[in-house]
C-alpha positions as CSV (number, residue, x, y, z in Angstrom):
1,M,0.0,0.0,0.0
2,L,1.4,3.3,-1.0
3,E,1.3,6.5,1.1
4,A,1.8,8.9,-1.7
5,Q,0.3,12.4,-1.3
6,S,-0.3,14.0,-4.7
7,N,-1.4,17.3,-6.2
8,A,-2.6,18.0,-9.7
9,P,-0.8,15.8,-12.3
10,N,2.0,17.4,-14.3
11,E,1.4,15.2,-17.3
12,R,-0.7,16.5,-20.1
13,L,-2.7,14.7,-22.8
14,P,-4.1,16.0,-26.1
15,L,-7.8,15.6,-26.9
16,P,-8.7,11.9,-27.4
17,D,-7.8,11.0,-31.0
18,C,-11.3,9.9,-31.7
19,V,-12.9,13.2,-30.7
20,V,-14.1,15.4,-33.6
21,P,-13.1,19.0,-32.6
22,G,-15.8,21.5,-33.5
23,K,-18.6,18.9,-33.8
24,I,-20.9,19.9,-31.0
25,D,-23.0,17.3,-29.3
26,W,-26.2,19.3,-29.1
27,V,-28.1,16.5,-27.4
28,Y,-26.0,17.2,-24.3
29,L,-25.1,20.8,-24.6
30,V,-28.6,22.2,-24.9
31,P,-30.2,20.6,-21.8
32,I,-27.0,21.2,-19.7
33,V,-27.0,24.9,-20.6
34,A,-30.7,25.2,-20.3
35,I,-31.0,23.7,-16.8
36,H,-28.0,25.7,-15.5
37,A,-29.8,28.8,-16.9
38,A,-33.1,27.8,-15.2
39,A,-31.2,27.4,-11.9
40,L,-30.9,31.2,-11.9
41,L,-34.5,31.2,-10.7
42,V,-33.1,30.7,-7.2
43,F,-32.6,34.4,-7.2
44,V,-36.3,35.1,-7.5
45,P,-37.3,35.8,-3.8
46,A,-40.8,34.3,-4.3
47,Y,-39.4,30.9,-5.1
48,F,-37.3,30.6,-2.0
49,S,-38.4,28.5,0.9
50,W,-36.6,26.6,3.6
51,T,-38.9,23.7,2.6
52,G,-37.5,23.8,-0.9
53,V,-33.9,23.9,0.4
54,V,-34.5,20.9,2.7
55,V,-36.2,19.0,-0.2
56,M,-33.3,19.8,-2.4
57,L,-30.7,18.5,0.1
58,A,-32.7,15.3,0.6
59,S,-33.2,14.8,-3.1
60,V,-29.5,15.2,-3.8
61,F,-28.9,12.2,-1.6
62,V,-31.9,10.1,-2.9
63,F,-31.5,10.8,-6.6
64,G,-27.7,10.8,-6.3
65,Q,-27.9,7.2,-5.2
66,G,-29.6,6.4,-8.5
67,I,-26.2,7.2,-10.0
68,T,-23.7,5.9,-7.3
69,L,-25.6,2.9,-6.2
70,C,-27.5,1.9,-9.3
71,Y,-25.7,3.1,-12.4
72,H,-22.2,2.8,-10.9
73,R,-22.0,-0.1,-8.5
74,L,-24.9,-2.3,-9.4
75,L,-25.0,-2.0,-13.2
76,T,-21.5,-1.0,-14.2
77,H,-19.5,-3.1,-11.7
78,K,-22.1,-5.7,-10.6
79,C,-20.9,-5.6,-7.0
80,A,-24.2,-7.1,-5.9
81,T,-27.4,-8.4,-7.3
82,V,-30.9,-7.1,-6.5
83,P,-34.3,-8.2,-7.7
84,K,-35.0,-7.0,-11.2
85,W,-38.0,-5.0,-10.2
86,F,-36.0,-3.1,-7.6
87,E,-33.1,-2.6,-10.1
88,R,-35.5,-1.0,-12.6
89,F,-37.0,1.2,-9.9
90,L,-33.4,2.4,-9.1
91,V,-32.8,3.1,-12.8
92,I,-36.0,5.3,-12.8
93,I,-34.5,7.1,-9.8
94,A,-31.3,7.6,-11.8
95,L,-33.1,8.9,-14.8
96,C,-34.5,11.7,-12.7
97,S,-30.9,13.1,-12.6
98,L,-30.8,13.3,-16.4
99,E,-27.4,11.6,-16.6
100,D,-28.2,9.6,-19.7
101,T,-29.6,6.1,-20.2
102,P,-28.2,3.2,-18.2
103,G,-26.7,1.6,-21.3
104,R,-24.7,4.7,-22.4
105,W,-23.7,5.5,-18.8
106,V,-22.4,2.0,-18.2
107,A,-20.6,1.8,-21.6
108,T,-18.9,5.2,-21.1
109,H,-17.7,4.3,-17.5
110,R,-16.4,0.9,-18.5
111,F,-14.6,2.6,-21.4
112,H,-13.1,5.0,-18.9
113,H,-11.8,2.1,-16.7
114,A,-10.3,0.4,-19.8
115,H,-8.4,3.6,-20.8
116,S,-8.0,5.6,-17.5
117,D,-5.9,8.7,-18.0
118,E,-4.8,7.4,-21.4
119,N,-5.4,9.2,-24.7
120,N,-8.7,7.3,-25.3
121,D,-10.1,8.1,-21.8
122,P,-13.2,10.1,-22.6
123,H,-12.8,12.5,-19.6
124,S,-9.2,12.6,-18.3
125,P,-8.2,15.9,-16.5
126,L,-4.8,15.3,-18.1
127,V,-6.4,17.1,-21.1
128,A,-7.8,19.9,-18.9
129,F,-9.9,20.2,-15.8
130,L,-12.9,21.7,-17.6
131,W,-12.7,19.0,-20.3
132,A,-12.8,16.2,-17.6
133,H,-15.5,18.0,-15.7
134,V,-18.0,18.8,-18.4
135,G,-16.4,19.7,-21.7
136,W,-16.2,16.1,-22.9
137,L,-20.0,16.0,-23.0
138,F,-20.2,18.9,-25.5
139,I,-17.8,17.5,-28.2
140,H,-18.9,14.4,-30.2
141,N,-16.8,11.3,-29.4
142,P,-17.5,8.5,-31.9
143,A,-15.5,6.1,-29.8
144,T,-18.0,6.2,-27.0
145,H,-21.2,6.8,-29.0
146,N,-21.4,3.9,-31.4
147,I,-23.1,0.6,-31.5
148,G,-19.8,-1.3,-31.3
149,T,-18.9,0.4,-28.0
150,F,-22.3,-0.3,-26.6
151,Q,-22.1,-4.0,-27.6
152,K,-18.6,-4.4,-26.2
153,Y,-19.0,-2.5,-22.9
154,A,-22.7,-2.6,-22.1
155,R,-24.1,-5.8,-23.8
156,D,-25.3,-7.2,-20.5
157,V,-27.3,-4.1,-19.7
158,L,-28.8,-3.8,-23.2
159,E,-29.9,-7.4,-23.1
160,D,-32.6,-6.3,-20.7
161,P,-35.6,-5.3,-22.8
162,F,-36.5,-2.4,-20.5
163,Y,-33.1,-0.8,-20.7
164,F,-32.9,-1.4,-24.5
165,K,-36.2,0.3,-25.0
166,L,-34.9,3.3,-23.1
167,E,-32.1,3.5,-25.7
168,K,-34.6,3.4,-28.6
169,S,-37.1,6.0,-27.2
170,S,-37.3,9.2,-25.4
171,W,-39.0,7.7,-22.3
172,W,-36.1,8.6,-20.1
173,V,-36.6,12.3,-20.9
174,W,-40.3,12.0,-20.1
175,I,-39.5,10.3,-16.8
176,Y,-37.5,13.4,-15.9
177,I,-40.2,15.8,-17.0
178,G,-42.8,13.7,-15.2
179,H,-41.0,13.7,-11.9
180,A,-40.4,17.5,-12.2
181,A,-44.2,18.0,-12.7
182,L,-44.9,15.8,-9.7
183,Y,-42.6,18.0,-7.5
184,F,-44.5,21.1,-8.7
185,A,-47.9,19.5,-8.2
186,V,-47.2,18.5,-4.6
187,G,-46.0,22.0,-3.8
188,A,-48.9,23.7,-5.7
189,M,-51.3,21.9,-3.4
190,F,-50.2,24.4,-0.8
191,S,-49.5,27.4,-3.0
192,L,-48.3,28.3,-6.4
193,E,-45.1,29.8,-4.9
194,M,-44.5,26.5,-3.0
195,G,-44.9,24.6,-6.2
196,M,-42.3,26.8,-7.9
197,S,-40.0,26.5,-4.9
198,L,-40.1,22.7,-5.0
199,L,-39.6,22.8,-8.8
200,V,-36.7,25.2,-8.7
201,W,-34.9,23.9,-5.6
202,G,-36.0,20.3,-5.5
203,V,-35.6,19.6,-9.2
204,I,-33.6,22.2,-11.1
205,V,-31.0,23.1,-8.5
206,R,-30.8,19.5,-7.3
207,T,-30.1,18.3,-10.8
208,V,-27.3,20.8,-11.2
209,V,-25.8,19.8,-7.9
210,V,-25.9,16.1,-8.6
211,W,-24.4,16.7,-12.0
212,H,-21.4,18.6,-10.6
213,I,-20.9,16.0,-7.9
214,T,-20.8,13.3,-10.5
215,W,-18.5,15.3,-12.8
216,S,-16.2,16.0,-9.9
217,V,-15.5,12.3,-9.6
218,N,-14.3,12.4,-13.2
219,S,-12.2,15.5,-12.7
220,L,-11.2,16.3,-9.1
221,T,-10.6,12.7,-8.0
222,H,-8.1,12.3,-10.8
223,M,-6.3,15.5,-9.7
224,F,-6.3,16.1,-6.0
225,G,-5.9,13.7,-3.0
226,Y,-3.9,10.8,-1.9
227,A,-3.3,7.3,-3.3
228,N,-3.4,4.1,-1.3
229,Y,-2.4,2.1,-4.4
230,G,-0.4,2.4,-7.5
231,T,-3.0,1.9,-10.2
232,G,-1.2,3.1,-13.3
233,D,-3.4,6.2,-13.6
234,H,-3.9,9.4,-11.6
235,S,-6.9,8.3,-9.5
236,K,-7.0,9.8,-6.0
237,N,-8.8,9.5,-2.8
238,N,-10.5,12.8,-2.1
239,W,-12.3,13.5,1.2
240,L,-14.6,16.3,-0.1
241,I,-15.9,14.3,-3.0
242,A,-16.2,11.2,-0.8
243,I,-18.5,13.1,1.5
244,L,-20.5,14.7,-1.3
245,A,-20.8,11.6,-3.4
246,S,-21.5,9.1,-0.6
247,G,-18.2,7.3,-0.9
248,E,-17.4,7.7,-4.6
249,G,-14.5,10.0,-3.8
250,W,-12.3,7.1,-2.6
251,H,-11.5,6.9,-6.2
252,N,-8.0,5.4,-6.0
253,N,-9.4,2.6,-3.9
254,H,-12.1,2.1,-6.5
255,H,-9.7,1.9,-9.4
256,H,-7.6,-0.5,-7.4
257,D,-10.6,-2.8,-6.9
258,P,-13.6,-1.8,-9.1
259,A,-15.4,-5.1,-8.5
260,S,-15.8,-4.4,-4.8
261,A,-19.1,-3.1,-3.3
262,S,-17.0,-1.1,-0.9
263,N,-14.6,1.8,-1.6
264,Q,-13.7,1.9,2.1
265,H,-10.2,0.4,2.5
266,R,-9.4,2.1,5.8
267,W,-11.7,2.5,8.8
268,W,-12.1,6.2,8.4
269,E,-12.8,6.2,4.7
270,I,-16.5,6.4,5.1
271,D,-18.6,4.9,2.3
272,V,-22.3,5.6,2.7
273,T,-23.2,3.8,-0.5
274,Y,-21.6,0.6,0.7
275,Y,-23.6,0.9,4.0
276,L,-26.8,1.2,2.0
277,I,-25.8,-2.0,0.0
278,L,-25.2,-3.8,3.3
279,G,-28.6,-2.5,4.6
280,L,-30.3,-3.9,1.4
281,G,-28.6,-7.2,2.1
282,V,-30.0,-7.2,5.7
283,V,-33.6,-6.8,4.4
284,G,-33.0,-9.3,1.6
285,L,-32.9,-6.9,-1.3
286,A,-29.2,-7.4,-2.1
287,K,-27.3,-10.6,-2.5
288,N,-23.9,-11.7,-3.7
289,I,-22.3,-8.6,-2.3
290,T,-18.7,-8.5,-3.4
291,P,-16.3,-7.7,-0.5
292,P,-13.0,-5.8,-0.9
293,R,-10.2,-7.7,-2.6
294,H,-8.2,-8.4,0.5
295,K,-11.3,-10.1,2.1
296,R,-11.9,-12.1,-1.1
297,I,-8.3,-13.3,-1.0
298,A,-8.6,-14.2,2.7
299,Q,-11.8,-16.1,2.0
300,K,-10.2,-18.0,-0.9
301,L,-7.2,-18.9,1.2
302,A,-9.4,-20.0,4.1
303,G,-11.3,-22.2,1.6
304,R,-8.1,-23.8,0.4
305,S,-7.0,-24.4,4.0
306,I,-10.3,-26.2,4.8
307,D,-10.0,-28.3,1.6
308,A,-6.4,-29.2,2.4
309,A,-7.4,-30.2,5.9
310,A,-10.2,-32.3,4.7
311,T,-8.0,-34.0,2.2
312,A,-5.3,-34.7,4.8
313,A,-7.7,-36.1,7.4
314,P,-7.7,-39.9,7.8
315,D,-10.7,-41.8,6.7
């Protein structure tokens, strides 16, 4: 285990070779800019309420888990199994953060792991911080947006007919719009101003916050923090992002052992998402939870010892 403390990397990379400079990906640019612009409604005094702020904070956690728990740990890395109905429910929660369909999200993230901080990495901060944070979404990248990549990196996800249908339709957009309308409707039962407060704070601001938390995992945790392991890339463990992203900030730990349900490799590296997975296991909603690598190795060695003892025992 390495104890290296590191700052921003000195290395630099050009844009990925497969990126088409100047070819704007309007499908991503337009909604990202529009929702950031809509977030300026927080400056309208009539739309402020402490209820809206509390709902926003709670929603950041709940809908953020759609990304960290569902898209990332369950679908991408398969660190545990849950009933299909529950998995699809979590996917719907994830879609309410407007971070793409499950198939595209999984394919892009697995592609990142295969090329982390190399030229083909879709969002390495070795190109630039802003590129890794959000810029990579605005420029078309044929390497991550083609049928071959989806089949190679997300075939297992797209074999599910529900997830495949999300790729072939605009349902995922309507799910986002529908949940936004629900927030407004609930608030409007009390007053129009409360409806707008829940819409602005509970949906629009929350969406922006969840976006930037997710994007910070791509950018900041490959720039600032410490490394427990030599992983061949610039992944770091970052306290701030770990807190904001419910354990995703222990990114060096994750790159060392992506299959594990836990990013907590030291007792003080708090991983809230892992605790949720364990909680789901307690109530029977999660099975086959993958422990950290050192525990898997210990279990394997213990199994060999038992087998050896049984073989050596006299009849």
